[in-house]
C-alpha positions as CSV (number, residue, x, y, z in Angstrom):
1,M,-12.2,29.6,43.6
2,V,-8.7,31.4,43.1
3,A,-9.1,35.2,43.4
4,Y,-8.2,37.5,40.6
5,K,-5.0,39.4,41.4
6,V,-5.6,43.1,40.9
7,V,-3.0,46.0,40.6
8,I,-4.1,49.6,41.1
9,A,-1.7,52.4,39.9
10,D,-2.4,56.1,40.5
11,D,-0.1,58.9,41.4
12,E,-2.8,60.4,43.8
13,P,-2.7,58.7,47.1
14,I,-6.4,59.7,47.9
15,V,-7.5,58.0,44.8
16,R,-5.6,54.8,45.5
17,K,-7.1,54.6,49.0
18,A,-10.7,55.3,47.9
19,M,-10.5,52.4,45.3
20,Q,-9.0,50.2,48.1
21,A,-11.6,51.0,50.6
22,L,-14.7,51.6,48.8
23,I,-14.9,48.6,46.6
24,D,-15.7,45.1,48.0
25,W,-12.8,43.3,46.3
26,E,-13.2,40.1,48.2
27,G,-16.9,40.0,47.2
28,M,-15.8,40.3,43.6
29,D,-13.5,37.3,44.0
30,C,-10.5,39.7,43.7
31,R,-7.5,40.3,45.7
32,L,-5.5,43.6,45.6
33,V,-1.8,42.6,45.4
34,R,-0.3,46.1,44.9
35,L,-1.2,49.8,45.2
36,A,1.3,51.5,42.9
37,A,2.2,55.1,42.6
38,N,3.7,55.1,39.2
39,G,4.1,53.0,36.1
40,Q,7.5,51.7,37.0
41,E,6.1,49.8,40.0
42,V,3.5,48.3,37.8
43,M,6.2,47.1,35.4
44,E,8.0,45.4,38.3
45,E,4.7,43.7,39.2
46,L,4.3,42.5,35.6
47,Q,7.7,41.0,35.5
48,N,7.4,39.2,38.9
49,G,3.9,39.0,40.1
50,K,1.8,38.2,37.1
51,P,-1.4,40.0,37.9
52,D,-4.7,39.4,36.2
53,I,-6.2,42.9,36.1
54,L,-4.5,46.2,35.9
55,I,-6.4,49.4,36.9
56,L,-4.1,52.2,35.5
57,D,-4.2,56.1,35.7
58,I,-3.7,57.4,32.2
59,Q,-1.5,60.3,33.4
60,M,1.3,59.1,35.7
61,P,5.0,60.1,36.1
62,G,7.4,58.1,33.9
63,L,5.4,55.3,32.4
64,T,1.8,56.2,31.7
65,G,-1.4,53.9,31.7
66,I,-1.3,54.1,27.9
67,D,2.5,53.0,27.8
68,L,1.7,50.0,30.1
69,A,-1.3,49.2,28.0
70,K,0.8,49.1,25.0
71,Y,3.4,47.1,26.7
72,V,0.8,44.4,27.7
73,W,-0.7,44.4,24.2
74,E,2.7,44.1,22.4
75,N,3.9,41.3,24.6
76,K,0.5,39.4,24.6
77,L,0.5,39.2,28.4
78,P,-2.6,37.4,29.7
79,C,-3.7,40.2,32.0
80,R,-6.6,42.8,31.3
81,V,-6.2,46.5,31.5
82,I,-8.7,49.1,32.8
83,L,-7.8,52.7,32.3
84,L,-8.6,55.6,34.6
85,T,-8.8,59.3,33.7
86,A,-10.1,62.6,35.1
87,Y,-11.4,63.7,31.6
88,A,-13.7,62.3,29.0
89,D,-11.0,62.7,26.4
90,F,-11.9,61.0,23.1
91,S,-8.3,60.6,22.0
92,Y,-7.6,58.6,25.1
93,A,-10.5,56.3,24.4
94,Q,-9.2,55.8,20.9
95,Q,-5.8,54.7,22.3
96,A,-7.5,52.5,24.8
97,I,-9.4,50.6,21.9
98,K,-6.1,50.3,19.8
99,Y,-4.4,48.4,22.8
100,D,-7.4,46.2,23.5
101,V,-8.2,47.8,26.8
102,V,-11.2,46.4,28.7
103,D,-12.8,49.7,29.6
104,Y,-12.2,53.4,30.0
105,V,-13.4,54.7,33.3
106,I,-13.8,58.4,34.3
107,K,-12.7,59.0,37.9
108,T,-15.3,61.7,38.6
109,G,-18.1,59.2,38.0
110,A,-19.5,56.7,40.4
111,F,-17.5,53.6,41.4
112,D,-20.2,51.7,39.8
113,D,-18.4,52.0,36.4
114,L,-15.2,50.7,37.8
115,V,-17.1,47.7,39.3
116,T,-18.7,47.1,35.9
117,A,-15.3,47.3,34.2
118,V,-13.8,44.9,36.7
119,E,-16.6,42.4,36.1
120,K,-16.1,42.8,32.3
121,A,-12.4,42.1,32.8
122,K,-13.2,39.0,34.8
123,A,-15.5,37.6,32.1
124,E,-12.8,38.1,29.4
125,L,-10.3,36.3,31.6
126,R,-12.8,33.4,32.2
127,R,-13.3,33.1,28.4
128,A,-9.6,33.0,27.7
129,E,-9.2,30.3,30.4
130,E,-12.0,28.2,28.8
131,E,-10.4,28.6,25.3
132,H,-7.1,27.6,26.7
133,D,-8.6,24.7,28.3
134,L,-10.2,23.7,25.1
135,E,-6.9,24.2,23.2
136,N,-5.1,22.0,25.8
137,Q,-7.7,19.4,25.4
138,E,-7.5,19.5,21.6
139,A,-3.7,19.1,21.9
140,L,-4.1,16.2,24.3
141,R,-6.5,14.3,22.0
142,E,-4.3,14.9,18.8
143,N,-1.2,13.8,20.7
144,F,-2.9,10.7,21.9
145,F,-4.1,9.5,18.6
146,K,-0.8,10.3,16.8
147,S,1.2,8.6,19.5
148,V,-0.9,5.5,19.3
149,F,-0.9,5.4,15.5
150,D,2.9,5.9,15.1
151,G,3.5,3.3,17.9
152,S,5.3,5.6,20.4
153,L,2.3,5.0,22.8
154,Y,1.9,1.4,23.3
155,Q,1.8,0.2,26.9
156,E,-1.8,-0.6,28.0
157,E,-1.9,1.3,31.2
158,E,-0.5,4.4,29.7
159,I,-2.9,4.2,26.7
160,R,-5.9,4.0,29.0
161,A,-4.5,6.8,31.3
162,R,-3.7,9.1,28.5
163,A,-7.2,8.5,26.9
164,R,-8.9,9.4,30.2
165,Q,-6.7,12.6,30.4
166,A,-7.8,13.5,26.9
167,G,-11.5,12.8,27.6
168,I,-11.5,9.8,25.0
169,S,-13.8,6.9,25.6
170,L,-13.9,4.2,22.8
171,E,-15.7,1.4,24.5
172,G,-17.2,-0.6,21.6
173,G,-18.4,-0.2,18.0
174,Y,-15.8,2.4,16.8
175,F,-14.0,2.6,13.6
176,V,-10.9,4.3,12.1
177,T,-11.1,5.7,8.6
178,V,-8.1,6.7,6.6
179,V,-8.7,9.4,3.9
180,H,-6.1,9.9,1.3
181,F,-6.3,12.8,-0.9
182,R,-4.3,15.0,-3.4
183,P,-3.7,18.3,-1.6
184,R,-4.2,21.4,-3.8
185,E,-1.2,23.5,-4.3
186,D,-3.0,26.8,-4.6
187,K,-4.5,26.4,-1.1
188,Q,-3.1,27.2,2.3
189,R,-2.5,23.9,3.9
190,D,-3.9,24.8,7.3
191,Y,-7.0,26.2,5.8
192,E,-7.6,23.1,3.8
193,Y,-7.2,20.8,6.7
194,S,-9.5,23.0,8.8
195,S,-12.1,22.9,6.0
196,L,-11.9,19.1,5.9
197,K,-12.4,18.8,9.6
198,N,-15.4,20.8,9.6
199,F,-16.7,18.9,6.7
200,F,-16.1,15.6,8.5
201,S,-18.0,17.0,11.5
202,M,-20.9,17.9,9.3
203,V,-21.0,14.5,7.5
204,F,-20.5,12.1,10.6
205,E,-22.2,14.4,13.1
206,H,-22.3,13.0,16.8
207,R,-20.4,9.8,15.5
208,L,-17.2,11.8,15.0
209,V,-14.8,11.3,17.8
210,Y,-11.9,13.1,16.3
211,S,-10.2,13.7,12.9
212,L,-6.5,14.6,12.5
213,V,-3.8,15.1,9.9
214,I,-1.4,12.1,9.6
215,S,0.8,13.4,6.7
216,R,0.6,16.0,4.0
217,D,-2.0,14.0,2.0
218,V,-3.6,11.7,4.6
219,M,-6.2,12.3,7.4
220,A,-7.6,9.8,10.0
221,V,-11.2,10.0,11.1
222,I,-12.2,8.1,14.4
223,L,-15.9,7.3,14.5
224,D,-17.9,6.0,17.4
225,E,-21.4,4.7,18.0
226,I,-21.6,2.8,14.7
227,P,-24.2,-0.1,14.6
228,E,-23.1,-3.7,13.8
229,D,-24.5,-3.5,10.4
230,Y,-22.3,-0.5,9.6
231,Q,-21.3,-1.2,6.1
232,K,-24.3,0.4,4.5
233,L,-24.2,3.3,6.8
234,M,-20.4,3.8,6.4
235,Q,-20.8,3.3,2.6
236,G,-23.3,6.2,2.3
237,K,-21.4,8.6,4.7
238,C,-18.1,7.8,2.8
239,A,-19.6,8.3,-0.6
240,E,-20.8,11.7,0.7
241,V,-17.2,12.5,1.7
242,A,-15.8,11.3,-1.6
243,E,-18.4,13.2,-3.8
244,M,-17.8,16.4,-1.8
245,M,-14.0,16.2,-1.9
246,D,-13.8,15.1,-5.4
247,N,-16.3,17.4,-7.2
248,F,-16.3,20.5,-5.1
249,M,-12.8,20.5,-3.6
250,K,-10.9,18.7,-6.5
251,L,-8.9,16.5,-3.9
252,Y,-9.6,13.1,-5.6
253,V,-10.1,11.1,-2.3
254,Y,-9.5,7.4,-1.6
255,I,-10.9,5.9,1.7
256,G,-10.2,2.9,3.8
257,V,-12.4,1.7,6.6
258,S,-11.2,-0.5,9.4
259,G,-12.8,-3.4,11.1
260,R,-15.0,-2.7,14.2
261,G,-13.1,-1.9,17.4
262,E,-14.2,-3.0,20.7
263,D,-11.5,-1.7,23.0
264,I,-9.3,1.2,22.9
265,L,-6.2,-0.9,23.0
266,E,-7.2,-2.1,19.5
267,L,-6.8,1.5,18.3
268,K,-3.5,1.0,16.4
269,K,-4.6,-2.3,14.9
270,R,-7.8,-0.6,13.6
271,Y,-5.7,2.3,12.1
272,Q,-3.5,-0.3,10.3
273,E,-6.6,-2.0,8.9
274,A,-7.8,1.2,7.6
275,E,-4.5,1.9,5.9
276,Y,-4.4,-1.6,4.4
277,A,-8.0,-1.2,3.3
278,E,-7.2,2.1,1.6
279,G,-4.3,0.4,-0.1
280,A,-6.7,-1.8,-2.1
281,S,-7.2,1.1,-4.5
282,F,-3.5,1.0,-5.5
283,F,-4.2,-1.2,-8.5
284,N,-7.8,-0.2,-9.0
285,E,-8.4,3.5,-8.7
286,K,-12.1,3.2,-9.5
287,S,-12.4,1.5,-6.1
288,K,-12.6,4.6,-3.9
289,I,-14.0,3.2,-0.8
290,N,-12.7,0.0,0.6
291,F,-13.6,-2.0,3.8
292,Y,-11.0,-4.0,5.6
293,T,-11.7,-7.8,5.1
294,G,-8.3,-9.2,6.2
295,V,-4.8,-9.3,5.0
296,M,-3.6,-11.4,2.2
297,V,-0.4,-13.0,3.2
298,Q,2.3,-13.2,0.5
299,K,3.3,-16.7,-0.3
300,S,7.0,-17.6,-0.1
301,E,7.0,-18.5,-3.8
302,D,5.8,-15.0,-4.7
303,M,8.6,-13.5,-2.6
304,V,11.1,-15.7,-4.3
305,R,9.8,-14.7,-7.7
306,I,9.9,-10.9,-6.8
307,E,13.5,-11.3,-5.6
308,K,14.4,-13.2,-8.9
309,E,12.9,-10.4,-10.9
310,M,14.8,-7.8,-8.8
311,E,18.1,-9.6,-9.7
312,N,17.0,-9.5,-13.5
313,L,16.2,-5.8,-13.1
314,T,19.6,-5.0,-11.6
315,H,21.5,-7.1,-14.2
316,S,19.4,-5.3,-17.1
317,L,20.4,-2.0,-15.6
318,R,24.1,-3.0,-15.4
319,K,24.0,-3.9,-19.1
320,G,22.2,-0.7,-20.0
321,S,19.2,-2.6,-21.3
322,K,16.1,-0.4,-20.8
323,A,13.7,-2.8,-22.5
324,D,14.8,-5.7,-20.3
325,A,14.7,-3.6,-17.2
326,F,11.2,-2.4,-17.9
327,D,10.1,-6.2,-18.5
328,A,11.5,-7.1,-15.1
329,F,9.8,-4.3,-13.4
330,A,6.5,-5.2,-15.0
331,S,6.9,-8.7,-13.7
332,I,7.5,-7.4,-10.2
333,L,4.3,-5.4,-10.3
334,E,2.3,-8.3,-11.8
335,C,3.5,-10.6,-8.9
336,Q,2.7,-7.9,-6.3
337,E,-0.7,-7.4,-7.5
338,E,-1.4,-11.2,-7.7
339,S,-0.2,-11.7,-4.1
340,G,-2.2,-8.9,-2.7
341,G,0.7,-7.4,-0.6
342,P,0.3,-4.2,1.3
343,V,1.0,-0.9,-0.4
344,S,3.9,-0.4,1.9
345,S,5.7,-3.5,0.5
346,I,5.1,-2.2,-3.0
347,V,6.6,1.2,-2.1
348,E,9.4,-0.6,-0.3
349,T,10.4,-2.4,-3.5
350,G,10.3,1.0,-5.3
351,L,12.8,2.4,-2.8
352,R,15.1,-0.6,-3.2
353,I,15.0,-0.1,-7.0
354,Y,15.7,3.6,-6.5
355,A,18.8,2.8,-4.3
356,A,20.1,0.3,-6.8
357,C,19.8,2.9,-9.5
358,R,21.6,5.4,-7.4
359,K,24.4,3.2,-6.5
360,L,24.9,2.1,-10.1
361,L,24.9,5.7,-11.4
362,A,27.4,6.6,-8.7
363,E,29.8,3.9,-10.0
364,H,29.6,5.8,-13.2
365,D,30.5,9.0,-11.4
366,Q,27.0,10.4,-11.8
367,N,24.5,11.8,-9.3
368,I,20.9,10.4,-9.9
369,H,19.4,13.8,-9.2
370,D,21.2,15.1,-12.4
371,I,19.9,12.2,-14.5
372,V,16.2,11.7,-13.4
373,P,14.0,14.7,-14.3
374,C,12.1,15.0,-10.9
375,A,11.6,18.0,-8.7
376,G,12.3,17.6,-5.0
377,S,13.2,14.4,-3.2
378,I,12.8,11.3,-5.3
379,S,12.5,8.9,-2.4
380,K,9.7,11.1,-0.9
381,R,7.9,11.0,-4.3
382,I,8.1,7.2,-4.3
383,Y,7.1,7.0,-0.6
384,S,4.0,9.2,-1.1
385,C,2.7,7.1,-4.1
386,R,-0.6,5.6,-3.2
387,H,-1.8,4.6,-6.6
388,L,-0.5,2.6,-9.5
389,N,-0.3,5.4,-12.1
390,G,1.8,7.7,-10.1
391,Y,4.0,5.0,-8.8
392,Y,4.4,3.4,-12.3
393,E,5.3,6.7,-13.8
394,I,8.0,7.8,-11.4
395,M,9.7,4.3,-11.4
396,R,9.7,4.1,-15.2
397,T,11.3,7.4,-15.1
398,I,14.1,6.3,-12.7
399,I,14.7,2.9,-14.4
400,G,14.6,4.3,-17.9
401,S,16.9,7.2,-17.2
402,T,19.3,5.0,-15.3
403,A,19.5,2.4,-18.1
404,D,19.9,5.1,-20.8
405,H,22.9,6.7,-19.0
406,V,24.6,3.4,-18.2
407,S,24.3,2.4,-21.8
408,V,25.9,5.6,-23.0
409,A,28.5,5.4,-20.2
410,S,29.4,1.8,-21.2
411,S,30.0,2.7,-24.8
412,N,32.2,5.5,-23.6
413,K,34.4,3.2,-21.5
414,S,36.3,1.9,-24.3
415,R,37.0,5.4,-25.5
416,L,38.0,6.4,-22.0
417,I,40.5,3.5,-21.6
418,Y,41.9,4.2,-25.1
419,E,42.5,7.9,-24.3
420,C,44.0,7.0,-21.0
421,R,46.4,4.5,-22.5
422,Q,47.4,6.8,-25.3
423,Y,48.1,9.7,-23.0
424,I,50.3,7.4,-20.8
425,D,52.1,6.0,-23.9
426,E,53.0,9.7,-24.9
427,H,54.0,11.0,-21.5
428,Y,55.1,8.1,-19.2
429,E,58.7,9.2,-19.3
430,E,57.6,12.4,-17.5
431,N,56.6,12.5,-13.9
432,L,53.1,11.7,-14.8
433,T,50.2,11.5,-12.2
434,V,46.9,10.1,-12.3
435,S,45.4,13.6,-11.5
436,E,47.1,15.0,-14.6
437,I,45.5,12.1,-16.8
438,S,42.0,12.6,-15.4
439,R,42.1,16.4,-16.0
440,H,43.3,15.8,-19.5
441,I,40.4,13.4,-20.3
442,G,37.8,15.3,-18.4
443,V,36.7,12.9,-15.8
444,S,37.2,12.5,-12.0
445,L,40.3,10.8,-10.7
446,S,38.2,8.2,-8.8
447,Y,36.0,7.3,-11.7
448,L,38.9,6.9,-14.2
449,S,40.8,4.8,-11.7
450,R,37.7,2.6,-11.1
451,V,36.9,2.2,-14.8
452,F,40.5,1.5,-15.7
453,K,40.9,-1.2,-13.1
454,A,37.4,-2.8,-13.9
455,S,38.3,-2.9,-17.7
456,T,41.9,-4.0,-17.6
457,G,42.4,-5.6,-14.2
458,N,45.4,-3.3,-13.7
459,T,45.8,0.1,-11.9
460,I,46.8,3.2,-13.8
461,I,49.9,3.6,-11.5
462,N,51.0,0.1,-12.2
463,Y,50.4,0.5,-15.9
464,I,52.6,3.7,-16.0
465,N,55.3,1.7,-14.0
466,E,55.2,-1.1,-16.3
467,K,55.8,1.2,-19.3
468,K,58.7,2.8,-17.6
469,I,60.4,-0.7,-16.7
470,E,59.8,-1.8,-20.4
471,K,61.5,1.3,-21.7
472,A,64.3,1.1,-19.0
473,K,65.0,-2.5,-20.2
474,D,65.3,-1.3,-23.8
475,Y,67.7,1.4,-22.8
476,L,69.8,-0.9,-20.8
477,A,69.9,-3.7,-23.4
478,N,70.2,-1.5,-26.6
479,T,72.1,1.6,-25.8
480,D,75.2,2.8,-24.1
481,M,73.4,5.1,-21.8
482,K,74.6,5.2,-18.2
483,I,72.2,4.1,-15.4
484,Y,72.0,7.6,-14.0
485,E,71.1,8.9,-17.6
486,I,68.3,6.3,-17.8
487,A,66.9,7.2,-14.4
488,D,66.9,10.9,-15.4
489,K,65.4,10.2,-18.7
490,L,62.5,8.3,-17.2
491,G,61.8,11.0,-14.6
492,F,63.3,9.3,-11.5
493,E,64.6,11.8,-8.8
494,N,67.9,9.8,-8.4
495,T,69.8,6.6,-9.4
496,T,69.0,5.0,-6.0
497,Y,65.4,5.1,-6.3
498,F,65.4,4.0,-9.9
499,S,67.7,1.0,-8.9
500,Y,65.2,0.1,-6.2
501,F,62.1,0.5,-8.5
502,F,63.8,-1.6,-11.2
503,K,64.7,-4.4,-8.9
504,K,61.2,-4.4,-7.4
505,Y,59.6,-5.1,-10.8
506,T,62.3,-7.3,-12.4
507,G,64.0,-9.1,-9.5
508,M,67.5,-7.8,-10.4
509,S,69.4,-4.5,-10.4
510,P,69.8,-2.3,-13.6
511,K,73.6,-3.2,-13.5
512,D,73.0,-7.0,-13.3
513,Y,70.3,-6.7,-16.1
514,K,72.7,-4.9,-18.4
515,E,75.4,-7.3,-17.8
516,N,73.2,-10.3,-18.5
């Protein structure tokens, strides 16, 4: 056994020697590592030697015993403090209690009091070590299950080694249960999770191996020693959980139970089964407890139909047709329900629809978060959907808001192009820029350029240049204006650039054009 390291500090040499000689430290599993004459020496030992027990005189030069006790308490150091004093001063005792001192010993008394205080300090240290070991073991177990479930721990040898290290033995007849619930916003999260863990322990008793939080609204419960005819037992236990969580905690729980596990290497597979089973309540919220009975594989024709309806949905959104978009979304849901795909694939489709809406709105120079009335991250809202009602509501909101905006934006495009052309017709002889036009109309430069090109097949710059060329031709053919006068009239810096510009568009110089 490792001896506890003890530091004694007293400014009286005779007291230090007496405590060193008259107490059987070795017999108490202790080892004196320093006899200090003042508080500063103790501070050096705290910073370098990490002692277990400090026996400190209250009155010392410089740093007093109380000062050192306060330092240990404030910095949460793992050592224990015993204070020595020549007087039974109640104010000192009060300070000792304040700083969580183990005991307060009067020097004039027998050394038995000091021995008792040391034994008390050792007992507190042992309890702290045991609590630390339990915390470490708890962390090992939680990290093990999380690592297996998220796939970061997958090698067979490492799984078995980590399980042994965490004291986990799943040899046969174990189950993984996924419990999905609606967290209450008026509760502190840690308190709620702690309450649920205690409740699972009460319901499943010795069968509970571990329970852990997977995400904000999902917990996993690992159960062992379940008999082969487990369904009746598990149905009863899960019903008890559901009733308690629904009626008393208002958490509205849904439960999925995996198949029977025979080896710890099957743990991830069993977790996935429980997730899949819980997902069976997506289309049927009355089905609160579901047992894994196998995966329904989506047929290729179902996948083709879903992709076809996705195309219809996207096309309807581009037209701004909300009714057609809703019909396409309903067809997608119908096909997914019939094919029995996992919830993850349904949510993934929802995220694809969200991405399509986001991209389409961006083409109209609009941020989806300014269009869709939804607090927080929209993608997270979709990802966290576990039942049809919530999923249907958020997706209809996204699709409807997008279609409405596109419909309005499409009707505004004609007006936008008209205003753009009108402004160009009135100002093209000036040194006109696209930025100036976009500011006048009240839209972004990129959006205006994109809409103009999509609607006319021409760029704004090219349209301005064409207007300048047509006017230059008119001046050259029908007036006596000099070439430099025309260049100046149309906003060109000099005649040379005007000649280059004119020839680029017409294939001949202004002089040749005028002569011909």
